[in-house]
C-alpha positions in Angstrom: 8.1 -29.5 7.0 8.7 -33.2 6.1 12.2 -34.5 5.9 13.4 -36.0 2.7 16.7 -37.4 3.7 17.3 -39.9 6.5 20.1 -42.1 7.9 19.4 -45.4 9.7 21.9 -47.1 12.0 21.2 -50.8 11.4 22.4 -53.8 9.5 21.4 -53.7 5.8 18.3 -55.9 5.7 16.9 -54.5 9.0 17.4 -50.9 7.8 15.9 -51.6 4.5 12.8 -53.0 6.2 12.6 -49.9 8.3 12.9 -47.6 5.3 10.3 -49.5 3.4 7.9 -49.5 6.3 8.4 -45.7 6.6 7.5 -45.3 2.9 4.4 -47.4 3.2 3.2 -45.6 6.4 4.1 -42.0 5.4 3.8 -41.9 1.7 1.2 -44.6 1.1 3.6 -46.5 -1.3 3.7 -50.2 -1.7 7.4 -51.0 -1.1 7.7 -54.5 -2.6 7.7 -54.7 -6.4 7.4 -51.0 -6.8 9.8 -49.5 -9.4 9.7 -46.2 -7.4 11.2 -47.8 -4.3 14.8 -48.5 -5.3 17.2 -50.5 -3.0 20.9 -50.3 -3.6 23.3 -52.5 -1.6 27.0 -51.9 -1.3 29.9 -53.0 0.8 32.4 -50.1 1.0 30.6 -47.3 -0.9 33.0 -45.7 -3.5 32.9 -42.3 -5.1 31.8 -43.8 -8.4 28.9 -45.6 -6.7 27.9 -42.5 -4.8 27.7 -40.6 -8.1 25.7 -43.4 -9.6 23.2 -43.1 -6.7 22.9 -39.3 -7.4 22.1 -40.1 -11.1 19.6 -42.7 -10.0 17.9 -40.3 -7.6 17.7 -37.6 -10.3 15.3 -39.6 -12.5 11.6 -38.9 -12.2 9.2 -41.4 -10.6 7.8 -44.1 -12.9 4.3 -44.3 -11.6 3.4 -42.0 -8.7 4.5 -38.6 -7.4 7.1 -40.0 -5.0 10.4 -41.9 -5.4 12.3 -43.6 -2.6 16.0 -44.5 -2.9 17.4 -46.7 -0.2 21.2 -47.0 0.0 22.6 -49.7 2.3 26.4 -49.8 2.8 28.7 -51.3 5.4 30.9 -48.2 5.2 31.4 -45.2 2.9 34.6 -43.5 1.8 34.8 -39.9 2.9 35.1 -38.9 -0.8 31.9 -40.9 -1.4 30.1 -39.1 1.4 31.2 -35.7 0.0 29.8 -36.8 -3.4 26.4 -37.3 -1.6 26.3 -33.9 0.2 24.4 -31.9 -2.5 22.0 -34.8 -3.1 21.1 -35.2 0.6 20.9 -31.4 1.1 18.5 -30.9 -1.8 16.9 -34.1 -2.9 15.0 -33.9 -6.2 11.4 -32.9 -5.8 9.3 -35.9 -4.5 12.4 -38.0 -3.8 13.1 -39.5 -0.4 16.6 -40.8 0.5 17.6 -43.3 3.1 21.2 -44.1 3.9 21.7 -47.3 6.0 24.9 -48.1 7.8 25.7 -50.4 10.7 27.4 -47.6 12.6 27.2 -43.9 12.2 30.7 -43.4 13.8 32.3 -42.9 10.4 29.7 -40.5 9.1 31.1 -37.1 8.2 29.6 -34.2 10.3 28.9 -32.3 7.1 26.7 -35.2 5.8 25.1 -36.0 9.1 24.0 -32.4 9.6 22.0 -32.7 6.4 20.0 -35.8 7.3 17.6 -36.9 10.0 18.5 -40.0 12.0 15.6 -42.4 11.8 15.1 -44.7 14.7 15.6 -48.3 13.6 13.1 -49.6 16.2 9.8 -50.7 14.6 7.1 -51.4 17.1 8.3 -53.4 20.1 11.3 -55.0 18.3 14.8 -54.3 19.5 17.8 -53.1 17.6 19.1 -55.7 15.2 22.0 -57.7 16.7 23.7 -60.2 14.3 23.3 -63.8 15.7 27.1 -64.3 15.3 27.8 -61.4 17.7 25.7 -62.9 20.4 27.2 -66.3 19.7 30.7 -64.9 19.9 29.9 -63.1 23.2 28.7 -66.3 24.8 31.4 -68.6 23.4 34.3 -70.1 25.3 37.9 -69.1 24.4 38.2 -72.2 22.2 34.9 -71.5 20.4 35.9 -67.9 19.8 39.2 -69.0 18.3 37.3 -71.4 15.9 35.0 -68.5 14.8 38.0 -66.3 14.2 39.7 -68.9 12.2 36.6 -69.3 10.0 36.4 -65.6 9.4 40.1 -65.4 8.3 40.3 -68.5 6.1 39.3 -66.9 2.7 40.8 -68.7 -0.3 40.8 -65.7 -2.7 40.3 -62.0 -2.6 36.6 -62.1 -3.1 36.0 -64.6 -0.3 38.4 -62.6 2.0 36.4 -59.4 1.2 33.1 -61.2 2.1 34.6 -62.6 5.3 36.0 -59.1 6.2 32.4 -57.8 5.9 31.2 -60.5 8.2 33.9 -59.6 10.7 32.8 -55.9 10.5 29.2 -57.0 11.1 30.4 -59.1 14.1 32.3 -56.1 15.6 29.3 -53.8 15.0 27.0 -56.3 16.8 29.3 -56.5 19.8 29.4 -52.7 19.9 25.6 -52.6 19.8 25.4 -55.1 22.7 27.9 -53.0 24.7 26.0 -49.8 23.9 22.6 -51.3 24.9 24.1 -52.6 28.2 25.8 -49.2 28.9 22.5 -47.4 28.7 21.3 -49.1 31.8 23.3 -46.8 34.1 26.1 -44.2 34.2 28.2 -46.8 35.9 27.8 -49.3 33.1 28.6 -46.6 30.6 31.9 -45.9 32.5 32.7 -49.6 32.7 32.3 -50.1 28.9 33.8 -46.8 27.7 37.2 -48.4 27.1 35.6 -51.3 25.2 33.5 -49.0 23.0 36.6 -46.9 22.3 38.6 -50.1 21.4 35.8 -51.3 19.1 35.7 -47.9 17.2 39.5 -48.2 16.6 39.4 -51.8 15.6 36.6 -51.3 13.2 38.5 -48.6 11.5 41.5 -51.0 11.0 39.2 -53.7 9.6 38.2 -51.5 6.7 41.8 -51.6 5.5 42.2 -54.4 2.9 45.6 -55.3 4.3 44.4 -55.3 7.9 45.4 -58.3 10.1 41.8 -59.5 10.7 42.9 -62.4 12.9 44.9 -60.2 15.2 42.1 -57.6 15.4 39.5 -60.2 16.3 41.8 -61.9 18.8 42.4 -58.6 20.5 38.7 -57.9 20.6 38.1 -61.3 22.2 40.5 -60.5 25.0 39.0 -57.1 25.9 35.3 -58.1 26.0 34.2 -58.1 29.7 32.9 -61.4 30.9 29.7 -59.9 32.3 28.8 -58.0 29.2 25.8 -60.3 28.3 
């Protein structure tokens, strides 16, 4: 039995490429320029947007027998995830769903149980790590402070929201680096357990609009082990 609903742990564009490649390989669909391969990008997925996705998925394919709906979000409200439960449990006939998020830590167990986790590795490539995360890890204390200042200097609400999304992507990238390093041995996993726990907590705070982004990133800078990279 072929699965019809998947989740991919990756940054948006990387996950979209993985989903499109899956559709081309498994369904024989041309991904680019195909009205039956729909890509929706969101920041923080709301209930209204989740309902819109459900309505979009309900429509019949335009040309072929299959339809692919790709939803990329930096995070999803629990209410939004609940709104997707029925859709992901029973997708419309011929419809394949892909949910892409940079971290699956905030995914509700009820939703996760309904979807298959699709490996974001394609061929020999490694998991996507934002360049800013690697730069932050290698940077001096002064350079990190400059990067933090840049990420917290939004002039209006829209710019602050965009910078907060960048900060979240940075944190997710550092988490991925720590996780990749931890897989090397049980000892490494033990060494980085506290960091991974801290990152999960800090990311949760970052999704709050009133979060002190500067303080959060400064704390992260202090707890990153020197030998992580």
